[in-house]
C-alpha positions, 0 to 999 in steps of 0.5 A, a space after each residue: 198375410 201370406 202371398 200368392 203370385 197369380 190366381 186363375 179362376 173360372 170366370 169374372 164373377 168367380 175371380 171377383 168373389 175369390 179376390 174378396 174371400 182372399 181379402 177376408 182371409 188376409 191373403 195377398 195376391 198379385 193378380 187374380 186372373 179370370 179365364 173363360 173356363 179352365 177346361 179349355 186352358 190355353 198355355 199362353 195364360 201360364 206365362 203370367 205365372 212365370 217366376 211366381 207362385 200360381 194358384 188354380 181355383 177350379 170350380 167344384 162342379 161335383 157340388 152341383 145339385 141334382 147330380 147322380 153319383 156317376 155324374 158327380 164322379 165324371 165331373 171330378 174326373 174332368 176336373 182332375 184331368 183339367 188340373 193336370 193339364 194346367 199344372 203341366 202348363 204352369 210348370 213349363 212356363 216357369 211358375 215357381 209353385 202351383 197349387 190348387 184350391 177348391 170351394 169348401 161348400 159350394 160349386 164356385 167362388 161366387 157362391 162360396 162368397 155368398 155362403 160365407 156372407 150368409 147369403 148377403 150381397 156385397 
């Protein structure tokens, strides 16, 4: 399948869920790296992607239930700002390409995996 060098996901459960989704979709990844939060990105994490393609799998906090439109817009703006910082860091560290992926239906990758499985545990 198509390959990705390094994938950054928010949290261990999301990293595991994303790895499983990649398996289902036939995507090979050299490494799926769990970072505590992409909103508090540390430039040292980008070194793993030097010379490789990077994929940033940010949670979509705007999918949280119960948010007002204003809160949803604020979450999206924060995610965009975090993504811009991360992409600059990855470029500076020498990543050959940096892309972004968001869950299609849920807030995070673990919930997206459960959605894909119809609520079944893996």
